[in-house]
C-alpha positions in Angstrom: 158.3 133.5 19.5 161.4 131.6 18.4 161.5 133.4 15.0 163.7 136.3 13.9 162.0 139.6 13.3 163.3 142.9 11.9 161.9 146.1 13.2 162.6 149.7 12.2 162.5 152.6 14.6 162.4 156.2 13.5 163.9 158.8 15.8 163.9 162.5 15.2 165.1 165.5 17.3 164.2 169.1 17.0 163.5 172.0 19.4 160.2 171.7 21.3 157.8 174.6 20.9 154.2 173.4 21.5 152.4 170.1 21.8 150.5 171.0 18.5 153.8 171.4 16.7 155.1 168.2 18.3 152.2 166.3 16.8 152.7 167.9 13.4 156.4 167.1 13.5 155.7 163.5 14.6 153.6 162.9 11.5 155.7 164.7 9.0 159.0 163.1 10.2 157.5 159.6 10.1 156.6 160.1 6.5 160.0 161.6 5.7 161.7 158.7 7.5 159.8 156.3 5.2 161.1 158.1 2.1 157.7 159.8 1.3 157.8 163.2 -0.5 155.1 165.8 -0.6 153.5 168.8 1.0 153.0 169.0 4.8 149.4 167.8 4.6 150.3 164.9 2.3 153.0 163.8 4.8 150.7 164.1 7.7 147.9 162.1 6.0 150.4 159.4 4.8 151.8 159.0 8.3 148.2 158.8 9.7 147.4 156.1 7.2 150.5 154.1 8.1 149.7 154.3 11.8 146.3 152.9 11.2 147.5 149.9 9.2 148.2 146.9 11.4 148.2 143.1 11.3 144.8 141.4 11.4 145.2 139.4 14.6 148.1 137.9 16.6 147.7 134.7 14.5 147.1 136.5 11.2 149.9 138.7 9.9 148.0 140.0 6.9 147.6 143.8 6.8 144.5 145.3 8.2 143.4 149.0 7.9 140.9 150.7 10.2 139.2 154.1 9.7 140.3 155.4 13.1 140.7 154.2 16.7 137.0 154.8 17.3 136.1 152.1 14.8 138.7 149.6 15.9 138.9 146.7 15.3 136.6 147.0 12.2 137.9 147.5 8.6 135.3 149.2 6.5 135.5 148.6 2.7 135.3 152.2 1.5 137.7 153.4 4.2 140.3 150.7 3.3 139.7 151.3 -0.4 140.2 155.0 -0.4 143.2 154.7 2.0 145.1 151.8 0.4 144.7 152.8 -3.3 146.3 156.1 -2.4 149.6 154.3 -2.1 151.6 152.2 -4.6 152.5 149.5 -2.0 152.0 146.3 -4.0 151.8 143.9 -1.1 149.4 146.1 0.8 147.0 146.7 -2.1 146.9 143.1 -3.2 146.5 141.7 0.3 143.7 143.9 1.5 142.0 143.6 -1.9 142.1 139.8 -1.5 140.8 140.1 2.0 137.7 141.9 0.7 137.4 139.3 -2.0 137.0 136.6 0.6 133.8 138.4 1.8 132.1 137.8 -1.5 128.6 136.5 -1.2 127.0 133.7 -3.2 125.4 136.5 -5.4 128.8 138.0 -6.1 128.5 141.1 -3.9 131.5 142.2 -1.7 131.0 142.8 2.0 131.0 146.1 3.7 133.0 145.4 6.9 135.5 142.9 8.3 135.9 142.4 12.0 138.8 140.2 13.3 137.6 137.0 14.9 134.1 137.5 13.4 134.8 137.9 9.7 132.5 139.7 7.3 129.4 140.8 9.2 127.7 143.1 6.7 126.9 142.9 3.0 124.5 145.1 1.1 124.0 146.6 -2.4 126.1 149.7 -1.7 129.3 150.9 -3.5 131.5 148.2 -2.0 131.4 145.8 -5.0 132.0 148.7 -7.5 135.0 149.9 -5.5 136.4 146.3 -5.4 136.2 146.1 -9.2 137.9 149.6 -9.5 140.6 148.3 -7.1 141.1 145.2 -9.3 141.5 147.4 -12.4 144.1 149.6 -10.5 146.0 146.5 -9.3 146.2 145.3 -12.9 147.3 148.6 -14.2 149.9 149.3 -11.5 151.3 145.8 -10.8 150.6 143.8 -14.0 149.2 141.0 -11.9 146.8 138.1 -12.6 143.7 138.3 -10.5 141.1 135.5 -9.8 138.8 135.9 -12.8 136.1 133.7 -11.3 135.6 136.1 -8.4 135.8 139.2 -10.7 133.2 137.6 -13.0 130.8 137.1 -10.1 131.3 140.7 -9.0 130.7 141.9 -12.6 127.5 139.9 -12.8 126.4 141.2 -9.5 126.8 144.8 -10.5 125.1 144.4 -13.8 122.1 142.5 -12.3 121.8 144.4 -9.0 121.9 148.0 -10.2 120.3 147.9 -13.7 118.6 144.6 -14.2 116.1 146.0 -16.7 119.0 147.5 -18.7 117.3 150.9 -19.2 120.4 152.9 -18.0 118.9 153.9 -14.6 120.6 152.9 -11.4 118.4 151.4 -8.7 119.6 150.4 -5.3 118.5 149.9 -1.7 121.4 152.2 -0.6 123.4 155.2 -1.6 126.5 154.3 -3.5 128.5 156.9 -1.5 129.6 157.5 2.0 126.1 159.0 2.9 124.7 155.6 3.6 122.5 156.2 6.6 119.3 155.6 4.7 118.0 152.6 2.8 115.2 152.3 0.3 112.6 149.6 0.0 111.8 149.1 -2.8 114.9 150.2 -4.6 115.2 153.9 -5.5 116.5 155.4 -8.7 116.4 159.0 -7.5 120.0 159.5 -6.3 122.4 161.4 -8.5 125.5 159.9 -7.1 124.2 156.4 -7.7 123.6 157.1 -11.4 127.2 158.4 -11.8 128.7 155.4 -9.9 126.9 153.0 -12.2 128.6 154.7 -15.2 132.0 154.4 -13.5 131.3 150.7 -12.8 130.4 150.0 -16.4 133.5 151.6 -17.8 135.6 149.7 -15.2 134.0 146.4 -16.2 134.7 147.2 -19.8 138.4 147.8 -19.1 138.5 144.6 -17.1 137.7 142.8 -20.4 134.0 142.1 -20.1 131.5 143.0 -22.8 129.8 146.4 -22.2 128.8 148.5 -25.2 129.9 152.1 -25.4 126.3 153.1 -26.3 125.1 151.6 -23.0 127.7 153.5 -21.0 126.9 156.7 -22.8 123.2 156.1 -22.0 124.0 155.7 -18.3 126.2 158.8 -18.3 123.4 160.9 -19.9 121.2 159.8 -17.1 123.8 161.1 -14.6 123.8 164.5 -16.5 120.0 164.5 -16.3 120.3 164.9 -12.5 121.5 168.5 -13.2 118.6 170.9 -12.6 119.1 174.0 -14.8 116.7 176.1 -12.6 118.3 175.2 -9.3 121.7 175.2 -11.0 123.0 172.1 -9.2 122.9 168.3 -9.4 120.1 166.8 -7.5 121.2 164.8 -4.5 117.8 163.2 -4.2 114.9 164.0 -6.6 112.5 163.7 -3.7 114.4 166.5 -1.9 115.5 168.8 -4.8 116.6 171.6 -2.5 119.4 169.5 -0.9 122.9 169.8 -2.4 125.8 167.5 -1.7 129.5 167.5 -2.7 129.3 163.7 -3.0 127.3 164.1 -6.2 130.6 165.2 -7.9 132.4 162.0 -6.7 131.6 160.0 -9.9 132.9 162.9 -11.9 136.1 162.7 -9.9 136.4 159.0 -10.5 136.0 159.5 -14.2 138.7 162.2 -14.3 141.0 160.1 -12.1 140.5 156.6 -13.6 139.7 157.4 -17.2 140.9 160.9 -17.9 137.6 162.0 -19.2 134.7 164.2 -17.9 131.1 163.1 -17.8 129.7 166.5 -16.8 129.9 169.8 -18.6 131.9 172.8 -17.2 128.7 174.6 -16.6 127.2 171.9 -14.5 130.2 171.5 -12.3 130.9 175.3 -11.9 127.3 176.1 -11.1 127.1 173.2 -8.7 130.1 174.4 -6.8 129.0 178.0 -6.8 125.9 176.9 -5.0 127.7 175.2 -2.1 128.1 177.5 0.9 131.7 178.0 2.2 131.6 178.6 6.0 134.0 179.1 9.0 135.6 182.4 7.9 138.7 182.1 10.1 140.7 185.3 10.1 144.1 183.5 10.0 143.2 181.2 7.1 144.9 181.8 3.7 141.7 183.3 2.2 139.4 184.3 5.1 137.1 186.2 2.7 136.1 182.8 1.1 135.7 180.7 4.3 137.4 177.5 5.1 135.0 174.5 4.9 131.9 173.5 3.1 129.1 171.2 4.3 128.9 167.8 2.6 125.1 167.9 2.6 122.9 171.0 3.1 119.6 172.5 2.1 119.5 175.5 -0.2 116.8 178.0 0.3 114.2 178.3 -2.5 115.0 182.0 -3.0 118.6 180.9 -4.0 120.0 183.5 -1.5 121.1 181.2 1.3 121.1 177.8 2.9 119.7 176.0 5.9 120.7 172.8 7.7 118.4 169.9 7.3 115.3 169.8 9.5 112.8 167.2 10.7 110.3 168.2 8.0 112.8 168.2 5.2 115.5 165.5 5.2 115.9 162.1 3.6 117.3 160.4 6.7 114.0 159.7 8.6 114.9 156.2 9.7 118.2 157.5 11.0 116.3 159.6 13.4 114.5 162.9 12.5 115.6 164.3 15.8 119.1 164.4 14.5 117.9 166.9 11.9 115.4 169.1 13.7 115.2 172.0 16.2 118.9 172.9 15.7 120.1 169.6 17.1 123.4 168.7 15.6 123.3 171.4 12.9 126.6 171.4 11.1 127.6 167.9 12.3 127.9 164.6 10.5 125.7 164.5 7.4 123.7 167.6 8.4 126.4 170.0 7.3 129.6 168.4 8.5 132.7 169.1 6.3 134.3 165.9 5.1 137.8 166.6 3.7 138.0 163.8 1.2 134.7 164.6 -0.5 135.2 168.3 -0.3 138.8 168.4 -1.6 138.0 166.0 -4.5 135.1 168.2 -5.5 137.4 171.2 -5.6 139.8 169.2 -7.8 136.9 168.4 -10.1 136.2 172.2 -10.2 139.9 172.8 -11.0 139.7 170.5 -14.0 136.6 172.2 -15.2 138.0 175.7 -14.9 136.4 176.8 -11.7 138.2 180.0 -10.6 137.9 179.3 -6.8 139.2 175.8 -6.9 142.9 176.3 -6.0 142.2 178.8 -3.2 139.6 176.5 -1.6 141.8 173.5 -1.8 144.5 175.5 0.1 141.9 176.7 2.5 140.5 173.2 3.2 144.1 171.9 3.9 144.6 174.8 6.3 141.4 174.0 8.1 142.3 170.3 8.5 145.6 171.2 10.3 144.9 174.5 12.1 141.1 175.2 12.5 141.1 173.3 15.8 144.4 174.2 17.5 144.4 171.1 19.6 143.8 168.6 16.7 146.5 169.0 14.0 145.7 165.7 12.3 143.2 164.1 9.9 139.6 164.1 11.1 136.4 162.3 10.1 134.7 165.6 9.6 134.9 169.2 10.7 131.7 170.8 12.1 130.4 173.9 10.2 128.4 175.3 13.2 130.1 175.6 16.5 131.0 178.1 19.2 134.1 176.3 20.6 136.4 173.6 19.2 136.0 171.9 22.6 132.5 170.9 21.4 133.8 168.8 18.5 133.1 165.1 18.6 136.1 163.4 20.1 135.4 160.2 18.1 136.1 162.0 14.8 139.9 162.2 15.5 142.3 160.5 13.2 140.3 159.2 10.3 142.8 157.8 7.7 140.8 157.8 4.4 141.6 161.5 3.8 145.0 160.3 2.5 143.1 159.8 -0.8 143.9 163.5 -1.5 147.2 162.1 -2.8 145.2 160.8 -5.8 143.4 164.1 -6.0 146.7 165.9 -6.1 147.8 163.6 -8.9 144.7 164.5 -10.9 145.4 168.2 -10.1 149.0 167.7 -11.4 150.3 168.8 -8.0 152.2 165.5 -7.3 153.6 162.5 -9.2 153.5 158.8 -8.4 157.2 158.6 -7.9 156.9 160.8 -4.8 155.6 157.6 -3.1 158.5 155.5 -1.8 156.7 152.3 -2.9 156.3 153.4 -6.5 159.7 152.2 -7.6 159.3 148.9 -5.7 156.3 147.6 -7.6 
């Protein structure tokens, strides 16, 4: 009150056809109004991200990004990381990165969640601190800024001491260093493939930030990541205790390596064989390539005869403490981490395949984009996940609507050489 404020309103007019088309137009026209260039899905995701970026509180005008309305008013680190780094908005990247820096614990770890009026309410040894360091590296690359070295030093020390204190090249953690974080390990476990790969990414990030990490040590950690490839099963092991489970998240470190450093850690054979094992479901007749299917489960069990798959079950799943009932007797098959299709992880895995010469990559990228917009005719917008087992789209979980971290496919499309940074209106303003 009593202060001048400038606001911008976007108005578009076009013939009305259906409510679905109206929602698609509202998203694409907002992106266009802001000067964003890209494909239809890129515009929709960019608009979705902008609509979920607010101010923190009425007394705090700093930006605040939430996963979707279902999680409001919480800002989760990985959601705000994957969302915000997908843009070249300097003020937004630096401000939210600094907010996460203020959650740093005395040990140097970065918190997992910020809730307005309550502050940081969760901190654990997950991927949050590694992502914060990656974000620092990107901010330095993109904006040539000076960042608080004392905080970065503490985070570096935390990562080096928390995940490989014995310095043998094996990553040990109480949690998964990925989005599949619904299980914890006590004592720490070293049996997760994604964790090993993320430690390698963390070390190379720390080295670029100017801290002493030997190349031989990084190569040792990368080799341990490759050691999670099982040549008999022909896929990376999600969890050595459950070797028949396959997950697209195990290719996430490889995507980070290609995106951030322009170099692979895995061989073509490892990546292609892994992707060939992942079942592609939902063969919608009107999809671009109905013979291939449209979506893949983020986490599923392959049958021992290598001829099929099964959803996780009460007697074979790593999420016991999350509730075995969620993974038994057909309850919630194809939903959440028991076979749900998560766009960001799936699309990035296909881009990894593209860079490694996988013949199905481009088609499945296009199929997955189609599914995000059209598989549910009433929900033409970004979703937390798409179920892979359902009889009617009316049964989809309502709370999954509108998740904004899928905008990270902008970075995936840059890796795939399908878009350039200058298509972002903030790129020239840096």
